[in-house]
C-alpha positions in Angstrom: -13.9 -10.4 11.9 -16.7 -8.7 13.8 -15.7 -5.1 13.2 -16.0 -5.5 9.4 -19.7 -6.3 9.4 -20.9 -2.7 9.4 -21.7 -1.1 6.0 -18.5 0.5 4.7 -18.3 4.3 4.3 -17.5 5.5 0.8 -14.3 7.4 1.5 -13.6 9.0 -1.8 -13.8 9.2 -5.6 -10.2 8.5 -6.7 -9.6 11.7 -8.4 -12.1 13.9 -6.6 -9.5 16.0 -4.7 -9.1 16.8 -1.1 -12.3 18.8 -0.5 -14.7 16.3 -1.9 -12.7 13.4 -0.4 -13.0 15.0 3.1 -16.7 15.6 2.7 -17.3 12.0 1.6 -15.4 10.6 4.5 -17.0 12.7 7.1 -20.6 12.4 5.8 -23.1 11.7 8.5 -25.5 8.8 8.6 -23.0 6.4 7.1 -22.7 3.9 9.9 -23.5 5.7 13.0 -20.9 6.4 15.7 -17.8 4.3 16.0 -17.8 1.7 18.8 -14.1 1.5 19.7 -13.3 0.8 23.3 -12.2 3.6 25.5 -8.6 4.1 26.6 -7.5 5.0 30.1 -7.4 8.7 29.3 -11.0 8.6 28.0 -10.0 8.7 24.4 -11.2 5.9 22.2 -8.5 3.3 21.8 -7.6 2.3 18.3 -9.2 -1.0 17.3 -9.3 -1.5 13.6 -9.9 0.1 10.2 -10.0 -1.3 6.7 -9.4 0.3 3.3 -11.0 -1.5 0.4 -10.3 -0.4 -3.2 -9.7 -1.6 -6.7 -7.7 -0.7 -9.8 -10.0 2.4 -10.4 -10.0 3.5 -6.7 -13.5 3.5 -5.4 -12.1 3.6 -1.9 -14.3 2.4 1.0 -13.5 2.8 4.7 -14.9 0.6 7.4 -14.1 -0.5 10.9 -14.7 0.6 14.5 -11.8 3.1 14.4 -12.7 4.9 11.1 -13.1 8.1 13.0 -9.3 8.1 13.5 -8.8 8.5 9.7 -8.3 11.8 8.1 -8.1 12.3 4.3 -4.8 13.7 3.0 -5.8 14.3 -0.6 -5.4 12.6 -4.1 -2.6 13.4 -6.5 -1.5 12.1 -9.9 1.9 10.5 -10.1 4.1 9.8 -13.1 7.0 7.5 -13.9 6.2 5.5 -10.8 7.5 8.2 -8.5 5.4 8.7 -5.3 3.7 11.9 -4.2 5.4 13.3 -1.2 2.6 13.6 1.3 3.2 15.4 4.6 3.0 13.0 7.6 2.7 14.5 11.1 5.0 12.9 13.5 2.4 11.1 15.5 0.4 9.6 12.6 0.5 6.7 10.2 0.3 7.7 6.5 -1.6 5.2 4.3 -1.0 5.7 0.6 -3.2 3.9 -1.9 -2.2 3.8 -5.6 -4.8 3.3 -8.3 -5.9 4.6 -11.7 -8.3 7.6 -11.9 -11.9 6.7 -11.3 -14.0 7.0 -14.5 -16.2 10.0 -14.4 -19.0 8.1 -16.2 -18.8 4.3 -16.4 -21.8 2.8 -18.3 -20.1 -0.4 -19.4 -20.9 -3.5 -17.3 -18.0 -5.1 -15.5 -18.5 -8.3 -17.5 -17.4 -6.4 -20.6 -14.4 -4.6 -19.1 -10.8 -5.7 -20.1 -8.8 -8.0 -17.9 -6.4 -5.2 -16.9 -7.0 -1.4 -17.0 -5.1 0.4 -19.7 -5.8 4.0 -19.0 -4.0 6.9 -20.7 -4.0 9.0 -17.5 -1.3 8.8 -14.9 -1.9 6.8 -11.8 -3.3 8.5 -8.7 -2.1 8.3 -5.1 -4.7 8.9 -2.4 -3.5 9.4 1.1 -5.0 9.1 4.6 -3.6 9.9 8.0 -4.4 7.5 10.8 -4.2 8.3 14.5 -3.4 5.0 16.1 -1.5 6.4 19.2 0.6 3.2 19.4 1.7 0.1 17.4 -0.7 -1.5 14.9 -0.4 -4.4 12.6 -1.0 -4.0 8.9 -2.6 -6.8 6.9 -3.2 -7.1 3.2 -6.1 -9.3 2.0 -5.9 -11.3 5.2 -2.1 -11.7 5.1 0.0 -10.1 7.9 2.4 -7.5 6.6 4.3 -5.6 9.3 3.9 -3.6 12.5 3.6 0.1 12.1 3.9 3.2 14.3 4.5 6.7 13.1 5.3 5.3 9.7 4.2 5.1 6.0 2.5 2.1 4.3 1.9 2.0 0.5 -0.4 -0.3 -1.4 -0.6 -0.5 -5.2 -3.8 -1.8 -6.9 -3.0 -0.6 -10.5 -2.4 -4.2 -11.6 -5.7 -5.5 -10.2 -8.1 -7.2 -12.6 -11.4 -5.5 -13.2 -13.6 -6.0 -10.2 -10.8 -7.4 -8.1 -10.6 -5.6 -4.7 -7.6 -5.0 -2.4 -8.1 -4.8 1.4 -5.7 -3.1 3.7 -6.4 -3.5 7.4 -4.8 -1.7 10.4 -5.5 -3.4 13.7 -4.2 -3.4 17.2 -2.9 -3.6 19.7 -2.4 -7.3 20.1 0.7 -9.4 20.6 4.2 -8.0 20.9 5.2 -5.5 18.2 8.1 -6.5 16.0 9.5 -3.4 14.4 10.6 -3.6 10.7 14.3 -3.6 9.9 16.3 -0.6 11.3 16.9 2.8 9.7 18.8 3.1 6.5 22.3 4.3 6.3 21.5 6.5 3.2 19.7 9.8 3.8 19.5 10.9 0.2 16.2 9.6 -1.2 16.7 10.8 -4.8 20.2 10.1 -5.9 20.7 6.7 -7.8 23.3 4.4 -6.1 24.9 1.1 -6.6 23.6 -1.8 -4.6 23.7 -5.6 -4.7 20.5 -7.1 -5.9 19.2 -9.4 -3.2 18.0 -13.0 -3.8 14.3 -13.4 -2.9 12.8 -16.7 -3.9 9.1 -17.2 -4.7 7.4 -18.3 -1.5 9.8 -16.4 0.8 8.2 -15.3 4.1 7.5 -11.6 4.1 9.7 -10.6 7.1 12.6 -12.4 5.5 12.1 -10.6 2.2 11.8 -7.2 3.9 15.1 -7.9 5.8 16.9 -8.7 2.5 15.5 -5.5 0.9 16.5 -3.3 3.8 20.1 -3.2 2.5 18.8 -1.4 -0.7 17.5 1.5 1.4 14.3 1.8 -0.7 10.8 2.6 0.2 8.4 -0.3 -0.1 4.9 -0.6 -1.4 2.7 -3.7 -1.4 0.6 -5.4 -4.0 -1.5 -8.5 -3.9 -1.8 -11.3 -6.6 -3.8 -14.4 -7.1 -1.2 -15.9 -9.5 -0.3 -19.0 -7.6 2.1 -19.5 -4.7 1.7 -20.0 -1.0 -1.0 -17.8 0.7 0.7 -14.9 2.4 4.2 -15.5 1.0 6.1 -13.2 -1.4 5.5 -13.9 -5.0 8.0 -11.4 -6.4 9.8 -8.1 -5.7 10.1 -5.4 -8.3 13.2 -3.3 -7.7 13.3 0.2 -9.4 16.4 0.9 -11.4 17.9 4.2 -12.7 18.4 2.7 -16.1 16.7 4.0 -19.3 16.3 0.6 -20.9 15.6 -1.4 -17.7 13.4 0.7 -15.4 12.9 -2.2 -13.0 14.0 -5.7 -12.3 11.9 -8.6 -11.0 13.3 -10.9 -8.3 12.8 -13.7 -8.9 12.6 -13.1 -12.7 9.7 -14.5 -14.7 12.3 -16.1 -17.0 16.0 -16.0 -17.5 17.5 -12.9 -15.8 19.0 -10.1 -18.0 22.8 -10.0 -18.0 24.0 -8.0 -15.1 20.5 -8.0 -13.4 20.6 -11.3 -11.5 20.6 -11.6 -7.7 24.1 -10.9 -6.5 24.8 -8.4 -9.3 25.5 -4.7 -8.5 22.7 -2.6 -10.1 21.9 1.1 -10.1 18.8 1.5 -8.0 16.4 4.5 -8.1 15.5 5.5 -4.5 13.0 8.0 -5.8 10.6 5.1 -6.6 9.5 2.4 -4.1 10.2 -1.3 -4.5 7.0 -3.3 -4.9 6.6 -6.5 -2.8 3.9 -8.7 -4.4 2.2 -10.9 -1.9 0.1 -14.0 -2.8 -3.5 -13.8 -1.6 
């Protein structure tokens, strides 16, 4: 894609905080002025922006419309519960979850473990994007969903060392297809009973999101290289309000636990997002 050939801006150190994050994003001399086309009102029309990051953050921002992105800060999160960023009504909120970036990292990547195992809590770094209208989100080249005045979350905490995740917002093109309608439950913190949906490995993403909509849970995305059809759903992790079973995988990696198979009624935890794992 042409707009990704420019040298990416270093957006933030993962745990640097809002002040340093803002300074890094707005630094001059990074790529020169954006070259997005002008809209009818003279304001630059949104073209595309890409967020690239790994398990330890290292967020980089690139694309013709990077000037439309404003940092919203970095915050530690515990027990899988998301930080409640404030989203202005006319913006898209992008939330990237990762581990804290090491302050000093002198070990070569070749000697790093397969997965990060930090003692610190994960970090969520937020960005506000002024798109004006509908845009399409893509993860590692896979189409995710249409967005407008909404929130999108991506989790890279399970990435292997050196493995990068790329979230792209682009538009406008094609006819927007809004995600499933609003949820009937307004309370986003009280556990509730719901029927665990059946989502097979290889399910198309829109179909999987439609099945999940009945649970009334927030959704975050993660990518995987562990087999499956490119762009299809590998697995969904549903958060539960159970002490011994904090989440359930659909489809399960092996035999499902009693009472936790698709079609069973489970106690979901709406304070944590469901994770939709997409094959790269």
